[in-house]
C-alpha positions in Angstrom: 107.0 92.1 121.9 107.1 94.0 118.6 103.4 94.1 117.4 102.9 92.8 113.8 102.1 95.3 111.0 98.3 94.0 110.7 97.7 92.8 114.5 94.3 93.9 115.4 92.8 93.4 111.7 90.1 90.8 111.5 89.4 89.0 108.1 86.7 87.0 106.9 88.1 84.6 104.4 85.3 83.3 101.9 88.0 82.2 99.2 88.6 79.0 97.3 91.3 77.1 95.2 94.8 79.3 95.3 94.4 83.1 94.3 92.0 84.0 97.2 93.4 81.7 99.9 96.8 83.0 98.9 95.7 86.6 99.4 94.3 85.9 102.9 97.3 83.9 103.8 99.8 86.9 103.3 97.3 88.9 105.3 97.7 86.2 108.2 101.4 86.4 107.8 101.5 90.0 108.6 99.4 89.4 111.9 95.8 89.7 110.9 93.3 87.2 112.5 92.1 85.5 109.6 88.6 83.1 109.7 88.5 80.6 107.1 84.7 79.9 106.3 83.7 76.6 105.3 80.6 74.4 105.1 80.4 70.8 106.3 77.4 70.4 104.1 79.3 70.6 101.2 82.9 69.2 100.3 85.2 71.8 98.6 87.6 69.7 96.4 88.9 72.8 94.7 90.4 74.1 98.1 90.9 70.7 99.9 91.9 68.6 96.8 92.6 64.9 97.6 95.9 63.6 97.7 96.7 61.6 94.6 97.4 58.5 96.7 96.6 59.0 100.3 97.3 55.7 101.5 100.9 56.1 100.0 101.1 59.5 101.8 100.2 58.1 105.0 102.9 55.5 104.8 105.7 57.6 103.8 105.0 60.9 105.2 106.1 61.1 108.8 103.6 62.3 111.3 100.4 61.8 109.5 97.7 60.8 112.3 96.0 57.5 112.0 92.7 59.4 111.7 93.7 61.9 109.2 91.3 62.3 106.3 92.6 63.2 102.8 91.3 66.7 103.1 93.6 67.1 106.2 96.8 66.7 104.4 95.8 68.5 101.2 99.0 70.4 100.2 97.1 73.1 98.7 94.9 73.7 102.1 97.9 73.4 104.4 100.1 75.8 102.4 97.4 78.4 102.0 95.8 77.9 105.2 98.9 78.8 107.4 98.1 81.1 110.2 94.2 80.9 109.8 91.2 80.0 112.1 89.0 77.5 110.6 85.2 77.9 111.3 82.2 76.2 109.4 78.5 77.6 109.0 76.0 76.7 106.1 75.3 79.9 104.4 72.6 78.5 102.2 70.2 78.6 105.1 69.1 82.1 106.7 70.5 81.1 110.1 73.8 80.4 108.8 73.9 83.8 106.7 73.0 85.5 110.0 76.3 83.8 111.7 78.1 85.4 108.8 76.7 88.5 109.2 77.5 88.8 112.9 81.1 87.7 112.0 81.2 90.4 109.5 80.0 93.0 112.1 83.4 92.3 114.1 85.7 92.3 111.1 87.8 94.7 109.0 88.0 92.8 105.6 85.9 90.5 103.6 87.8 88.7 100.8 86.4 86.2 98.2 87.2 85.0 94.6 84.1 82.9 93.9 81.9 83.6 90.9 79.4 86.2 90.9 76.4 83.8 90.8 77.6 82.3 94.0 77.7 85.5 95.8 74.5 87.0 94.6 72.7 83.8 95.3 73.9 83.6 98.8 73.3 87.3 99.3 76.8 88.4 100.6 77.7 91.1 98.1 79.3 94.2 99.4 75.9 96.0 99.5 74.6 93.6 101.7 77.5 93.1 104.0 78.6 96.8 104.4 74.9 97.5 105.4 75.7 95.7 108.6 79.3 96.8 108.8 80.0 100.4 106.9 84.0 100.0 107.8 84.4 96.8 105.8 86.9 96.5 103.1 85.5 94.1 100.9 87.9 92.5 98.2 86.4 90.5 95.1 89.0 88.6 93.4 87.0 87.3 90.5 88.3 85.9 87.3 86.9 88.8 85.0 85.6 91.2 87.7 82.2 92.2 88.7 81.1 94.1 85.8 81.2 93.4 81.9 79.9 90.7 79.8 82.3 88.2 81.3 81.5 89.0 85.0 79.4 85.7 85.4 81.8 83.6 83.7 83.9 81.0 85.7 87.6 80.4 85.2 90.7 78.8 86.6 94.3 79.9 86.2 94.6 77.9 83.0 91.7 79.7 81.4 92.9 83.1 82.5 96.5 82.5 80.9 94.7 81.5 77.8 92.2 84.7 77.6 95.0 87.3 78.1 97.3 86.0 75.6 99.9 84.4 77.9 99.5 80.7 76.6 100.5 81.6 73.2 103.5 83.4 74.2 104.8 80.3 75.8 106.2 77.3 74.1 108.4 76.6 71.1 107.6 78.1 67.7 107.4 74.7 65.9 104.7 73.4 68.3 100.9 74.2 68.9 99.6 75.4 72.1 98.6 71.7 73.1 102.4 71.4 74.4 102.1 74.5 76.5 101.5 73.6 80.1 99.6 75.7 82.6 101.7 77.6 85.1 98.8 79.2 86.9 100.8 82.6 87.2 97.0 84.4 87.4 96.7 82.6 91.0 99.8 84.0 92.6 99.9 87.3 91.1 96.4 87.9 91.5 96.4 87.0 95.1 99.3 89.4 95.8 97.7 92.1 94.1 94.5 91.6 96.0 96.6 91.9 99.3 98.1 95.1 98.0 94.4 96.6 97.3 93.2 95.4 100.7 96.3 97.4 102.5 95.8 100.5 100.4 92.0 100.5 101.4 92.5 99.9 105.1 95.1 102.9 104.9 92.3 105.0 103.3 89.8 103.7 106.0 92.2 105.4 108.6 91.7 108.5 107.1 87.8 108.4 106.2 86.4 105.9 108.7 84.5 104.1 105.9 85.5 100.8 104.0 85.2 100.3 100.4 84.7 97.7 97.6 87.7 96.3 95.6 86.7 94.9 92.2 89.6 93.2 91.1 89.9 91.2 87.9 92.6 88.3 87.9 92.6 88.3 84.2 93.2 92.1 83.9 95.9 91.9 86.8 97.7 89.2 84.7 97.9 91.4 81.5 100.6 93.6 83.4 102.9 90.4 83.4 102.7 90.8 79.6 103.0 94.5 79.3 105.8 94.5 76.6 103.8 92.3 74.1 100.7 94.6 74.6 102.8 97.8 74.0 104.4 96.0 71.1 100.9 95.8 69.6 100.0 99.2 70.7 102.9 100.7 69.2 103.9 98.7 66.2 101.0 96.5 65.4 103.0 93.4 66.0 101.5 90.4 67.2 104.1 88.3 69.3 104.2 84.7 69.3 106.1 82.0 71.1 110.0 82.5 71.1 111.0 79.5 73.3 113.6 80.3 75.6 114.9 83.4 73.5 114.4 87.1 74.6 113.4 90.0 72.2 116.8 91.7 72.6 119.3 89.4 74.5 121.7 87.1 72.5 122.4 84.3 73.1 119.8 83.1 75.6 118.7 79.7 76.3 118.5 76.5 78.0 121.3 74.1 77.6 121.8 70.4 78.4 124.5 69.6 80.9 126.1 66.1 82.1 123.7 63.6 83.8 120.1 62.8 83.3 117.8 65.7 82.3 120.1 68.4 83.8 120.3 71.9 82.2 121.6 75.4 82.6 119.9 78.7 81.6 122.4 81.1 80.2 121.7 84.8 79.0 123.9 87.4 77.7 122.8 91.2 77.7 125.7 92.9 75.9 129.1 92.5 74.3 130.8 92.2 77.7 128.5 89.5 78.7 129.3 87.8 75.8 133.0 88.0 75.8 133.0 86.8 79.2 131.1 83.8 78.3 133.4 83.1 75.3 136.3 83.3 77.6 134.6 80.9 80.2 134.1 78.5 77.3 137.8 78.5 76.4 136.7 80.2 73.1 137.8 83.8 73.2 138.0 84.0 69.5 134.1 83.9 69.3 133.8 87.2 70.8 135.8 88.8 68.1 134.2 86.9 65.0 132.5 89.0 62.5 129.5 86.9 62.6 128.9 87.8 66.3 130.6 91.4 66.6 127.4 92.8 67.9 124.0 92.0 69.6 121.9 92.4 66.4 124.1 89.9 64.6 124.1 87.6 67.5 120.4 87.7 67.7 120.0 86.7 64.2 122.5 83.7 64.5 121.3 82.3 67.8 121.0 78.9 66.5 124.5 78.7 65.4 125.8 79.9 68.7 123.3 77.3 70.5 125.4 74.4 68.8 128.6 75.8 70.2 127.3 76.3 73.7 125.7 73.1 73.7 128.7 71.4 72.9 130.5 73.0 75.7 128.0 72.4 78.3 127.1 69.0 77.6 129.9 67.3 79.8 129.6 69.7 82.5 127.9 69.7 86.0 125.0 72.1 85.9 125.7 73.3 89.5 129.4 73.7 89.1 128.9 75.5 85.8 126.3 78.0 87.5 128.8 78.9 89.9 131.8 79.2 87.3 129.6 81.5 85.1 128.6 83.7 87.8 132.1 84.1 89.1 132.8 85.0 85.3 130.1 87.6 85.4 127.4 85.6 83.1 124.0 85.4 83.9 123.4 81.9 84.4 121.3 79.6 86.6 120.9 75.4 86.8 117.4 74.4 86.1 116.3 72.9 89.3 114.0 70.1 90.2 112.1 70.5 93.3 114.4 68.3 95.4 117.2 70.3 94.2 115.4 73.4 95.3 115.0 71.9 98.7 118.7 71.3 98.8 120.0 74.6 97.5 122.4 76.0 100.2 121.5 79.7 99.3 117.8 79.2 100.4 118.9 77.3 103.4 121.2 79.9 104.5 118.4 82.4 104.1 116.1 80.1 106.2 113.7 80.2 103.3 111.8 76.9 104.9 109.9 76.8 108.2 109.3 73.5 110.1 105.4 73.6 111.0 103.9 70.7 112.8 100.0 70.1 111.6 97.9 68.1 114.0 97.0 65.6 111.2 99.5 66.1 108.5 102.5 66.0 110.6 105.8 68.0 110.8 106.9 69.3 107.2 108.9 72.3 105.6 106.8 75.2 104.7 108.1 78.3 102.5 108.1 81.3 104.7 106.2 84.3 104.3 106.8 86.2 101.1 108.0 89.4 102.6 109.1 87.7 105.9 112.2 89.7 106.2 111.2 92.9 107.5 113.8 94.3 110.1 111.6 95.6 112.7 108.5 93.2 112.3 109.9 89.9 111.0 107.2 87.4 109.9 106.9 83.8 110.2 104.0 81.1 110.4 102.7 81.4 113.6 99.8 78.8 113.2 99.3 75.7 111.1 96.6 75.4 108.7 93.1 74.5 110.5 91.6 71.2 110.1 87.9 71.6 109.1 86.1 73.5 111.9 89.1 73.5 114.2 88.3 77.0 115.7 84.5 76.7 115.8 84.4 77.3 119.4 86.7 80.2 119.5 85.3 81.9 116.5 81.5 81.3 117.6 81.9 82.3 121.3 84.7 84.6 121.7 84.7 86.5 118.2 80.9 86.6 117.4 79.8 86.2 121.0 77.4 83.4 120.9 76.4 81.4 124.1 77.4 77.9 125.1 73.7 76.9 124.4 73.7 78.8 121.1 76.8 77.2 119.9 75.7 73.8 120.9 72.4 74.6 118.7 74.6 75.5 115.9 76.3 72.2 116.1 73.3 70.0 116.2 71.9 72.1 113.2 75.0 71.3 111.3 76.4 74.8 111.0 79.5 74.2 113.2 81.2 70.7 112.8 84.6 69.2 112.0 84.1 67.0 109.1 82.7 67.3 105.8 79.2 65.5 105.6 79.2 64.5 102.0 82.7 63.7 101.9 82.4 60.1 101.0 80.6 60.8 97.5 83.7 62.6 96.3 86.1 59.8 97.0 87.1 58.3 93.5 86.4 54.6 92.8 89.3 52.6 91.8 
């Protein structure tokens, strides 16, 4: 059997919410053995968020176990927990911290995305962990990094989007940021970048024998998604604002209503050839030679006029059929799908983008396959369901760390190793 790229690498996952768990999930996808560290003393609502209506989920979701708790069927925990091992310990007590340190001694990577206050208060900084394991690669995926005046600030994806200028670049010119919904790009891009940094550090360790600290700011990472706007200001002193579905150079470009209830298609023309192809598809070839739209600059100025023409044409057409017709004509176009349509898309099905995974509490459902799963020599898949709370305690405590049966029983009695959150009930909202 072919070994996976990271087989033999062990990772301590002390992450929360989405960005950090996504990073460690990708490491697990590539074959690393990832130990998801939690505490049964404190319910982490950020990472194991409640299902909005748990009773409805149990009635309509096939395979949900009768004894399942809301945190067992959390979409966030089950998606980013794929391939991981669940272990619990209480790091607020010296005994629990020693358990973690002994686990760190057996591992190659430690990844976290908590606030600096939490890490420093628990005493699990790079300096403290690397003293026990000099080969450790420690990745901190903090909101604003580990240095600077904002290093101790807390933030979520929406906060970082606002801080780096992304929020004011989204939306329509005639509305304020209240109507600009969050997209949480900082989380997904941050997790991917952290994984890249960890892989580079592991490669460096092969040459030097020593690990290192990765101080990664999620906010700074996200600025690279906005590089054109930053360079526009750096070079031209121009501050970009919302342009709705427009593009700084392409025209026409927009999202146009189609037949049916809330069906739309996105269309974009990069040059004269694209525009000519669109006009022919519309049955309006004369628009391509109209002096008002003769070149890209003129079309860009007159986009509102063109939108009227295009919208009138798309209004009565099926958005999926039109997508295929425009692509055949050589025009950049795509239907605006809802989630159900994405699931049903034949292209994604043909590429086997979904994988059925059975979870002991949540049942069998379709999950997205690993991001880079299509590797010709080492294809990746989801090899293990997300762990329930403390599901792999015995394995990690005894086989990985090396504790005896008697020691493990002691840790269970002391509230380190367990399989349910002791304070969960107080987090359940009243109705």
